[in-house]
C-alpha positions in Angstrom: 133.2 103.3 57.1 131.0 102.0 58.8 130.1 98.0 58.1 126.5 98.6 57.8 127.1 101.7 54.9 129.8 99.1 53.6 127.1 96.7 52.9 124.5 99.3 51.7 127.1 101.0 49.4 128.0 97.7 47.8 124.1 96.7 47.2 122.9 99.9 45.6 126.1 100.0 43.7 125.4 96.2 42.7 122.0 96.7 42.1 122.7 99.6 39.3 125.3 97.1 37.5 122.6 93.9 37.1 119.9 96.4 36.1 122.6 97.3 33.1 123.0 94.0 32.1 119.4 92.5 32.2 119.2 95.9 30.1 121.7 94.8 27.9 119.9 91.7 27.6 117.2 92.8 26.0 118.3 95.6 24.3 120.3 92.7 22.3 116.8 90.4 21.8 115.1 93.5 20.7 117.9 94.2 17.9 117.2 90.7 16.8 120.2 89.5 17.5 120.9 86.0 20.2 123.6 86.7 22.7 126.2 83.7 23.4 124.9 81.3 26.0 127.1 82.6 28.7 125.6 86.4 28.5 122.7 84.6 30.5 125.3 83.4 33.5 126.2 87.3 33.6 123.6 88.9 36.1 123.9 85.6 38.9 126.6 86.6 40.5 125.4 90.4 41.1 121.9 88.7 41.9 123.8 86.2 44.7 125.2 89.2 46.3 122.2 91.0 46.2 120.2 88.2 48.3 123.1 88.0 50.3 123.2 91.8 50.9 119.6 92.3 51.1 119.0 89.4 53.4 121.7 91.2 55.6 119.7 94.7 56.2 116.9 92.7 56.6 118.1 90.8 59.7 119.9 94.3 60.9 116.3 95.6 63.0 115.4 92.3 64.4 119.5 91.8 65.0 119.3 95.1 67.1 116.3 94.4 69.0 117.1 90.9 69.7 121.1 92.8 70.8 119.1 95.0 73.0 117.3 92.1 75.2 113.9 93.4 73.9 111.8 90.6 72.4 109.1 91.5 70.0 106.3 89.2 71.8 107.2 89.8 75.6 105.0 92.0 77.7 105.8 93.8 80.6 
């Protein structure tokens, strides 16, 4: 599998996991229960990986133009 595709898959699956964790926390609030304090730290790991993979995918188009030798503001 291509490296870029692997990063995209990790980002996609972690976004679903992150969303499910946050929904579960809000459901426990809605049920009137106070979750344990460590539950609030559960979304932090997926969120950190999401930030890293998201930044990687954000930079990809710019890196492609840098590698090709073209600059965005260069006029020829």
